[in-house]
C-alpha positions in Angstrom: -32.1 6.2 -1.8 -32.7 6.8 -5.6 -33.2 10.5 -4.4 -30.5 10.5 -2.2 -28.5 9.5 -4.8 -29.4 11.9 -7.2 -28.7 15.1 -5.5 -25.1 13.3 -4.5 -24.6 13.4 -8.4 -25.7 16.5 -8.9 -23.4 19.0 -10.8 -22.1 16.1 -12.3 -21.7 15.2 -15.9 -23.8 12.5 -17.6 -20.3 10.6 -18.3 -19.6 11.1 -14.7 -22.5 10.1 -13.2 -22.7 6.9 -15.2 -19.2 5.9 -14.2 -20.0 6.4 -10.3 -23.6 4.7 -11.0 -21.1 1.5 -12.5 -17.8 2.3 -10.8 -16.2 1.4 -14.0 -14.5 3.0 -17.0 -14.2 1.5 -20.6 -13.9 2.4 -24.4 -11.9 4.7 -26.7 -11.2 8.5 -25.0 -9.8 11.6 -25.9 -6.9 12.2 -23.9 -8.9 15.8 -22.8 -12.1 14.7 -22.0 -10.4 11.5 -19.7 -8.7 14.1 -18.2 -11.7 15.9 -17.2 -13.7 12.7 -16.2 -10.7 11.8 -13.9 -11.0 15.2 -12.8 -14.8 14.9 -12.0 -14.2 11.4 -10.1 -11.7 13.0 -8.0 -13.7 16.0 -6.4 -16.9 13.2 -6.4 -14.7 10.7 -4.0 -13.0 13.5 -2.0 -16.4 15.0 -1.5 -17.8 11.6 -0.5 -14.9 10.4 1.7 -15.5 13.5 3.8 -19.1 12.6 4.1 -18.1 9.2 5.0 -16.1 10.6 7.9 -18.6 13.2 8.9 -21.3 10.5 9.2 -18.8 8.0 10.9 -17.6 10.3 13.7 -21.8 11.8 14.2 -22.6 7.9 14.7 -19.7 7.3 17.3 -21.0 10.5 18.8 -24.5 9.3 19.3 -23.6 6.0 20.6 -21.1 7.5 23.6 -24.0 10.1 24.4 -26.5 7.4 24.3 -24.4 5.3 26.9 -23.9 8.4 28.8 -27.7 9.4 28.7 -28.7 5.4 29.3 -26.6 5.8 32.7 -28.0 8.8 33.7 -31.7 7.3 33.0 -30.7 4.6 35.7 -29.5 6.9 37.9 -32.7 9.5 37.9 -35.4 7.0 37.4 -38.2 6.7 40.0 -38.0 10.6 40.9 -40.2 11.6 38.7 -38.5 11.9 36.0 -39.4 9.1 33.4 -38.8 11.5 30.5 -35.3 10.8 30.9 -35.6 7.6 28.6 -36.5 9.7 26.0 -32.5 10.7 25.2 -31.3 7.4 25.3 -33.7 6.1 22.3 -33.2 9.2 20.7 -29.3 8.5 20.7 -29.7 5.0 19.7 -32.2 6.4 16.6 -29.4 9.0 15.6 -27.1 5.8 15.7 -28.9 3.9 13.7 -29.6 6.8 11.0 -25.9 8.4 10.8 -24.3 4.5 10.8 -26.8 3.4 7.7 -25.3 6.8 5.9 -21.9 5.9 6.8 -22.4 2.3 5.2 -24.2 4.1 2.4 -21.6 6.1 2.0 -18.8 4.1 1.7 -20.5 1.6 -0.8 -20.4 4.4 -3.4 -16.4 5.1 -2.6 -14.0 4.2 -4.8 -10.0 3.0 -5.3 -7.8 5.9 -4.4 -5.3 5.0 -7.2 -6.9 6.2 -9.9 -6.5 10.1 -8.5 -3.5 9.4 -7.1 -1.1 7.9 -9.8 -2.9 7.5 -12.7 -4.6 10.8 -13.2 -0.7 12.3 -12.4 0.9 9.9 -14.6 -1.5 11.1 -17.5 -1.1 14.6 -17.2 3.2 14.3 -17.0 2.7 12.4 -20.2 0.3 14.4 -22.2 2.4 16.2 -24.4 4.0 12.5 -25.6 0.5 11.1 -26.6 -1.2 11.4 -30.1 -3.4 13.9 -29.7 -5.3 13.0 -33.1 -5.9 9.0 -31.7 -7.7 7.6 -28.4 -6.6 5.8 -25.2 -7.9 2.6 -25.3 -9.4 2.2 -21.1 -10.0 -0.1 -18.7 -10.9 0.5 -15.5 -12.3 -1.1 -12.4 -12.7 2.0 -9.4 -14.6 -0.3 -6.7 -11.6 -1.4 -4.7 -12.1 -4.7 -2.1 -15.6 -5.7 -2.6 -17.1 -9.5 -2.3 -16.5 -10.5 -6.2 -12.8 -10.1 -6.0 -12.4 -12.5 -2.7 -9.9 -14.8 -3.9 -9.4 -16.4 -0.1 -10.9 -16.1 2.9 -10.9 -18.4 5.9 -9.6 -18.4 9.6 -5.4 -19.5 9.9 -3.2 -20.4 12.1 -4.1 -18.0 15.0 -1.0 -18.6 17.5 -1.8 -17.0 20.6 -4.6 -15.4 19.6 -8.5 -16.7 20.0 -8.7 -16.5 15.8 -7.1 -15.1 12.8 -9.2 -14.8 9.6 -8.0 -13.6 6.3 -9.3 -12.2 3.4 -7.6 -11.6 -0.2 -8.7 -10.0 -2.6 -7.2 -9.8 -6.3 -8.1 -6.5 -8.2 -6.7 -5.7 -11.5 -8.2 -2.7 -11.6 -6.9 -0.6 -14.6 -5.2 -0.7 -18.0 -4.7 2.3 -20.3 -3.0 1.9 -23.6 -1.4 5.3 -25.1 -0.3 5.9 -28.9 2.3 8.2 -28.7 3.4 10.7 -30.7 6.3 8.8 -32.5 3.9 6.0 -33.6 5.1 3.5 -30.4 2.4 2.3 -27.9 2.8 2.5 -24.0 0.4 0.0 -22.0 0.0 0.7 -18.1 -1.3 -1.8 -16.1 -2.5 -1.9 -12.3 -3.2 -4.6 -10.2 -4.1 -4.2 -6.7 -3.9 -7.5 -4.2 -5.8 -6.4 -0.7 -4.8 -8.7 2.6 -7.6 -8.0 5.4 -6.6 -10.1 8.6 -9.0 -9.7 11.7 -7.3 -10.7 14.7 -9.6 -11.7 18.2 -7.7 -11.8 20.9 -7.7 -11.5 25.1 -5.9 -8.8 26.4 -4.3 -8.3 29.7 -7.5 -7.7 31.7 -9.1 -10.5 29.9 -11.4 -8.9 27.7 -11.7 -10.3 24.2 -10.8 -7.2 21.9 -10.5 -7.5 17.6 -8.5 -5.9 15.6 -8.3 -5.5 12.0 -5.0 -4.9 9.7 -4.9 -4.3 6.3 -2.0 -4.7 3.3 -1.8 -3.3 0.2 0.7 -4.9 -2.9 0.0 -3.1 -6.0 1.6 -3.6 -9.1 2.2 -1.3 -12.5 3.6 -2.8 -15.6 4.8 -0.7 -18.4 5.2 -1.9 -21.6 6.0 -0.1 -24.5 5.8 -1.2 -28.1 7.7 0.4 -30.9 5.8 1.1 -34.2 8.6 -0.6 -36.3 11.1 -2.9 -35.6 13.8 -1.8 -33.5 16.5 -2.6 -31.0 17.1 -3.0 -27.7 19.6 -1.9 -25.0 18.8 -4.8 -22.7 22.4 -4.5 -20.5 21.1 -1.4 -19.9 17.5 -2.0 -19.1 18.4 -4.2 -16.7 21.2 -2.3 -14.9 18.2 0.2 -14.4 16.2 -2.1 -12.8 15.7 -2.5 -9.0 15.8 -6.5 -8.9 14.3 -6.4 -5.2 11.0 -4.7 -6.6 11.2 -5.1 -10.4 11.3 -7.3 -12.7 12.2 -6.5 -16.6 11.5 -8.4 -19.9 11.0 -8.6 -23.3 7.8 -9.3 -25.2 7.2 -10.0 -28.9 4.0 -9.2 -30.6 3.2 -8.9 -34.4 6.5 -9.7 -35.2 7.7 -6.8 -32.8 10.0 -7.1 -30.0 9.0 -4.7 -26.9 9.8 -4.2 -23.1 7.8 -4.6 -20.4 8.7 -3.4 -16.7 6.9 -4.7 -13.8 7.2 -2.7 -10.0 5.9 -3.4 -6.7 4.7 -1.9 -3.5 3.7 -2.6 -0.5 1.2 -0.3 2.0 -0.3 -1.3 5.8 -2.8 0.4 7.6 -5.0 -0.3 10.6 -8.9 -0.4 10.6 -9.5 0.4 6.9 -7.8 0.0 3.5 -4.8 1.7 2.9 -4.9 4.8 0.9 -1.6 5.0 -0.5 -0.9 4.0 -3.8 2.2 3.9 -6.4 3.8 7.2 -6.4 3.1 8.9 -10.4 6.5 9.9 -10.9 7.9 6.3 -10.5 5.2 5.3 -12.9 6.3 7.6 -15.6 10.1 6.9 -14.9 9.0 2.9 -15.5 8.1 4.1 -18.9 10.8 6.6 -19.5 13.5 3.8 -18.5 12.1 1.8 -21.4 12.0 4.4 -23.6 15.8 4.8 -22.8 16.5 1.4 -23.5 15.2 1.6 -27.4 17.8 2.5 -29.8 16.4 4.9 -32.0 13.3 6.3 -29.6 11.8 9.6 -29.6 12.3 12.8 -27.4 10.0 11.4 -24.8 13.1 9.6 -23.1 14.9 12.8 -22.9 
């Protein structure tokens, strides 16, 4: 297994290999170096997802062919064709092999939000980041794993046989950006995953299992000025969508800053949703904060 992983990591920088292994990023980074790392992680994640899909499809085909060959073996058995049993055995072995490969690849999967939301947002903000300062980063890219479960158990089944619900809390990312005018922008990302497994009896009497996922995402943008500045709180509240967003003033080290939080919800059947908050909306949150800060820089324009 370690040899297979070593081959999979070939071509990636030592930094990227360490992040892939730990599925986490921490520390202080130069923007260019951080973006290069995220580009490597994006390439790995997309390649790994494609390999996982191929392994899963191969497993499914082996199961189907195994069932078909088993039926044929029963029909042909006794006619001196005992060798026909080799086909279902071979298909079963291949299904096990591809199943193990698929599960192994899924364990290396990274949360999609870093490449769909954070990386393009950082690119959009690159010209506003102070190149002489480092970005403080904390990211956990593992997605919905057992260590993040906050609730797990059966709920009211209603007309179903049973309904099991598992909830994951995943504060997966935080970046602290030093801006060219001396201000500090902080972006925080959090996801609550809900996995709902419903067992029910179909109209034909057969018991079936259906899994649905709900992904609730939160992005928080905080802007802290370098010196005491006033805020147009009325304008900021007028620019806020009360159905999805919440704004509040924050105080830190004697300075008044502003904080804007926004939520998105995505749903999928079978596996976790691959959608993420649009980067342009996350950047827009910061721009609105800048627009409400009196004496702000050109970042808001």
